[in-house]
C-alpha positions as CSV (number, residue, x, y, z in Angstrom):
1,M,126.6,178.1,208.4
2,A,125.0,177.9,204.9
3,K,122.5,180.8,204.5
4,N,120.2,179.0,202.0
5,G,118.8,175.4,201.8
6,P,118.9,172.6,204.3
7,K,121.8,172.6,206.9
8,T,124.3,169.9,207.3
9,I,125.6,167.9,210.3
10,H,128.4,170.3,210.7
11,D,126.0,173.1,211.2
12,F,123.9,171.0,213.6
13,L,126.8,170.3,215.8
14,E,127.6,174.0,216.1
15,L,124.1,174.7,217.5
16,D,124.2,176.2,221.1
17,S,120.4,175.9,221.4
18,L,117.5,174.1,219.7
19,S,114.7,175.7,217.7
20,P,111.1,174.7,218.8
21,L,110.8,172.6,215.7
22,T,113.7,170.9,214.0
23,V,113.4,168.5,211.0
24,I,116.2,166.2,209.9
25,T,116.0,164.6,206.5
26,G,118.5,162.6,204.4
27,R,119.5,159.0,204.7
28,H,122.8,159.1,206.6
29,E,121.9,157.2,209.7
30,F,125.3,157.9,211.4
31,D,124.7,161.7,211.2
32,H,121.1,161.2,212.4
33,S,122.5,159.5,215.6
34,L,125.2,162.2,216.0
35,A,122.5,164.9,215.9
36,L,120.2,163.1,218.4
37,S,123.1,162.7,220.8
38,H,124.0,166.3,220.5
39,A,120.4,167.4,221.0
40,K,120.1,165.4,224.1
41,Q,123.3,166.6,225.5
42,W,122.2,170.2,225.0
43,F,118.8,169.5,226.6
44,R,120.3,167.9,229.6
45,K,122.8,170.6,230.0
46,E,120.1,173.2,229.8
47,Y,117.5,171.7,232.0
48,G,119.2,168.9,234.0
49,E,117.1,165.9,235.2
50,E,113.9,168.0,235.4
51,G,113.7,167.9,231.6
52,E,111.8,165.0,230.0
53,V,112.9,163.4,226.9
54,I,110.1,161.5,225.0
55,S,110.9,159.3,222.0
56,E,108.5,157.7,219.6
57,D,109.0,155.6,216.5
58,G,107.1,156.2,213.3
59,E,106.5,152.6,212.8
60,K,104.7,152.3,216.1
61,A,103.2,155.6,216.8
62,E,101.6,158.7,215.1
63,L,103.1,162.2,215.3
64,S,99.9,163.4,216.8
65,E,100.4,161.2,219.9
66,L,103.8,162.8,220.5
67,L,102.4,166.3,220.0
68,S,99.7,165.5,222.5
69,Q,102.4,164.5,225.1
70,L,104.3,167.7,224.4
71,S,101.2,169.9,224.9
72,S,101.5,170.2,228.6
73,T,104.3,169.7,231.1
74,G,103.9,167.6,234.2
75,F,104.1,168.7,237.8
76,F,107.7,167.6,238.1
77,T,108.8,168.6,234.6
78,S,110.0,172.0,233.5
79,A,110.9,171.2,229.9
80,Q,110.2,168.5,227.2
81,L,112.2,167.3,224.2
82,G,110.2,165.2,221.8
83,I,112.0,163.0,219.3
84,F,110.0,161.4,216.5
85,R,112.0,158.9,214.4
86,D,111.3,157.5,210.9
87,F,108.7,160.0,210.2
88,T,106.9,159.7,206.9
89,T,103.8,161.6,205.7
90,S,102.1,162.2,202.4
91,G,99.5,164.8,203.4
92,T,99.1,168.1,205.4
93,D,97.3,166.7,208.4
94,D,100.6,166.2,210.3
95,A,101.8,169.6,209.2
96,Q,98.7,171.3,210.4
97,A,98.8,169.5,213.8
98,T,102.5,170.5,214.2
99,E,101.7,174.2,213.3
100,R,98.8,174.2,216.0
101,W,101.4,172.7,218.5
102,L,103.9,175.5,217.6
103,N,101.3,178.2,218.2
104,E,100.2,176.7,221.6
105,R,103.3,174.9,222.9
106,P,104.4,175.3,226.5
107,P,107.6,177.3,227.1
108,D,110.7,175.2,226.9
109,S,109.0,172.5,224.7
110,Y,110.9,171.2,221.7
111,L,110.2,168.7,218.8
112,L,112.9,167.1,216.8
113,V,111.6,165.1,213.7
114,C,113.8,162.6,211.9
115,A,112.5,162.0,208.5
116,P,115.1,160.2,206.3
117,T,112.9,160.0,203.2
118,L,111.2,163.4,203.5
119,R,111.7,165.6,200.4
120,A,112.1,169.3,200.3
121,N,108.9,169.6,198.3
122,S,106.8,167.5,200.6
123,A,103.6,168.9,201.8
124,F,104.8,168.8,205.4
125,L,107.9,171.0,204.8
126,K,106.0,173.3,202.3
127,H,103.4,173.9,205.0
128,L,105.9,174.6,207.8
129,K,108.3,176.7,205.6
130,G,109.9,179.4,207.8
131,K,108.6,177.7,211.0
132,A,111.0,174.7,211.1
133,K,114.8,174.5,211.0
134,V,115.6,171.9,208.5
135,F,118.8,169.8,208.1
136,K,119.7,167.3,205.5
137,F,122.3,164.6,206.1
138,D,123.4,163.0,202.9
139,E,125.9,160.2,202.5
140,P,129.4,161.9,202.6
141,G,131.3,162.2,199.4
142,Y,134.8,160.9,198.8
143,K,136.9,163.7,200.2
144,E,134.4,164.3,203.2
145,F,134.5,160.6,204.1
146,Y,138.1,160.5,204.4
147,A,138.4,163.7,206.4
148,R,135.7,162.6,208.8
149,A,137.4,159.1,209.1
150,A,140.6,160.9,210.1
151,S,138.7,162.8,212.7
152,L,137.2,159.6,214.2
153,V,140.7,158.2,214.4
154,S,142.1,161.4,216.1
155,E,139.2,161.6,218.5
156,R,140.1,158.2,219.9
157,G,143.8,159.2,220.3
158,L,144.8,156.6,217.6
159,N,147.4,156.5,214.9
160,L,147.0,154.2,211.9
161,D,150.0,152.8,210.0
162,P,149.6,153.2,206.2
163,Q,148.5,149.6,205.6
164,A,146.0,149.6,208.4
165,Q,144.5,153.0,207.3
166,D,144.2,151.8,203.7
167,H,142.4,148.6,204.7
168,L,140.0,150.3,207.2
169,N,139.1,153.0,204.7
170,R,138.6,150.5,201.9
171,T,136.5,148.2,204.1
172,F,134.3,151.0,205.7
173,Y,134.1,153.4,202.7
174,R,131.1,155.6,203.4
175,N,130.2,153.6,206.6
176,L,131.3,155.9,209.4
177,A,129.3,154.1,211.9
178,G,131.0,150.8,211.1
179,L,134.4,152.5,211.2
180,A,133.7,154.1,214.5
181,S,132.7,150.8,216.0
182,E,135.9,149.1,214.7
183,L,138.0,151.9,216.1
184,D,136.4,151.6,219.5
185,K,137.3,147.9,219.4
186,L,140.9,148.6,218.5
187,A,141.3,151.3,221.2
188,T,140.3,148.7,223.8
189,W,142.5,146.1,222.3
190,L,145.7,148.3,222.1
191,G,145.6,149.3,225.8
192,D,148.5,151.7,226.4
193,R,149.6,151.4,222.7
194,N,148.1,153.9,220.3
195,T,149.4,152.9,216.9
196,V,147.3,150.5,215.0
197,R,149.1,148.0,212.7
198,F,147.7,145.8,210.1
199,D,148.3,142.7,212.3
200,D,145.9,144.4,214.9
201,L,143.1,144.3,212.3
202,L,143.6,140.6,211.7
203,Q,143.4,139.9,215.4
204,V,140.5,142.1,216.5
205,C,138.3,143.6,213.8
206,S,135.4,142.2,211.9
207,A,137.3,143.9,209.0
208,S,139.9,141.1,209.2
209,A,138.1,139.0,206.6
210,A,137.9,142.0,204.2
211,A,141.4,143.0,205.0
212,N,142.6,139.6,203.9
213,K,140.6,139.8,200.6
214,F,142.0,143.3,199.9
215,A,145.5,141.9,200.6
216,L,144.8,139.1,198.1
217,V,143.9,141.7,195.4
218,D,147.1,143.5,196.1
219,K,149.2,140.4,195.8
220,L,147.6,139.5,192.5
221,V,148.1,143.0,191.1
222,Y,151.8,143.1,192.1
223,G,152.3,139.6,190.7
224,D,153.1,137.9,194.0
225,R,151.6,134.5,193.0
226,S,152.9,132.3,195.7
227,G,151.9,134.8,198.4
228,A,148.5,135.1,196.8
229,L,148.0,131.4,196.7
230,E,149.0,131.0,200.4
231,L,146.6,133.8,201.4
232,L,143.8,132.3,199.3
233,E,144.2,129.0,201.1
234,K,144.1,130.9,204.5
235,I,141.0,132.7,203.5
236,L,139.1,129.5,202.4
237,R,140.3,127.7,205.5
238,E,138.6,130.4,207.6
239,G,135.3,129.7,206.0
240,E,134.9,132.3,203.4
241,Q,132.6,131.2,200.6
242,P,134.3,131.0,197.2
243,Q,131.5,132.8,195.4
244,V,131.7,135.7,197.9
245,L,135.6,135.8,197.6
246,L,135.2,135.9,193.7
247,A,132.8,138.7,193.8
248,T,135.1,140.8,195.9
249,L,138.1,140.1,193.7
250,V,136.1,141.0,190.6
251,T,134.8,144.2,192.1
252,E,138.2,145.4,193.3
253,Y,139.8,144.6,190.0
254,R,137.2,146.6,188.1
255,K,137.7,149.6,190.4
256,L,141.5,149.4,189.9
257,Y,141.2,149.1,186.1
258,T,138.9,152.0,186.0
259,A,141.4,154.1,188.0
260,S,144.4,153.0,185.9
261,K,142.5,154.0,182.6
262,M,141.8,157.4,184.1
263,L,145.5,157.9,184.9
264,A,146.4,156.8,181.4
265,N,144.0,159.4,180.0
266,G,145.4,162.2,182.0
267,A,143.2,162.3,185.1
268,S,144.8,163.5,188.3
269,Q,146.0,161.1,190.9
270,D,143.3,162.4,193.3
271,E,140.5,161.7,190.7
272,A,142.0,158.2,190.2
273,A,142.0,157.6,193.9
274,S,138.4,158.5,194.1
275,A,137.5,156.1,191.3
276,A,139.4,153.3,193.2
277,K,138.0,154.3,196.6
278,V,141.3,154.4,198.3
279,P,142.4,156.8,201.0
280,P,144.5,159.8,199.9
281,S,147.9,160.6,201.5
282,V,148.8,164.1,202.7
283,E,150.1,164.8,199.2
284,G,146.9,163.7,197.5
285,I,147.1,160.1,196.5
286,S,149.3,157.5,198.2
287,S,152.2,156.3,196.1
288,R,151.0,152.7,196.9
289,C,147.7,153.4,195.2
290,Y,149.5,154.9,192.1
291,A,151.7,151.9,191.8
292,R,148.8,149.6,192.1
293,T,146.7,151.3,189.5
294,N,149.6,151.5,187.1
295,N,150.4,147.8,187.5
296,V,146.8,146.8,187.0
297,A,146.8,148.7,183.6
298,R,148.9,145.9,182.3
299,L,146.3,143.2,183.1
300,P,143.7,142.3,180.5
301,R,140.4,144.1,180.6
302,P,137.7,142.2,182.5
303,K,134.8,141.0,180.4
304,S,131.4,142.5,181.1
């Protein structure tokens, strides 16, 4: 665990107990959900059904209201976990109220505050420095996203063929919540089978439309004009709006052009893959991506 600065989701999931006051900042909603689930599981394991979980939303309630509920346990309640979501504050009133609660709180009473937009230099965190355990969940970077995506696949006992993996990772780049949802659908669809093929995406996933668009980009880059035209007609028949399709094609083309220029200028294959937002293979960057970015270098540069 990092000794200095806000802790990450990896540190949170290693916790074997909660601090009286925990504050989660950062905008990565998927990790916020993971942390809340982990906290509730620990609380239930520790206190069973006698423990009470109280949740409030910052858009509908004040933090002081939750603190008031946590100030005393009921006759049938031995412990409390208060969860306050979407917390925002610009002054010290909430910090002072929270400090008073910390000094007077009943035993086995915990407060977890989710504050996606709260900054490290906020009055709230400054006032409670040393009294709150603070975590910061930022959007995962390129390498972290693919490592965590692979973990989501492994946790569900699935295997992805290269084409299915490529399209899922490109469609849900930095969207772990969306990827987890699609993998759950696939696990149900496959039944006893555990290998996901590209055809499964077309049958099951909401990623199918995006998968078709990415496949169209590949056909254009590789010069498969007849295949591209056939796929284009299929996409339009399925109701895709032409302007949306055009935007996808232009965006993907620009990514690949950028990656190809990086390769030509001596960048590593891993750096080029990062620019193109495609999944690396075990060796670093897949040969398929390398061929794609080299081929696109022969295309004319897109106009700004």
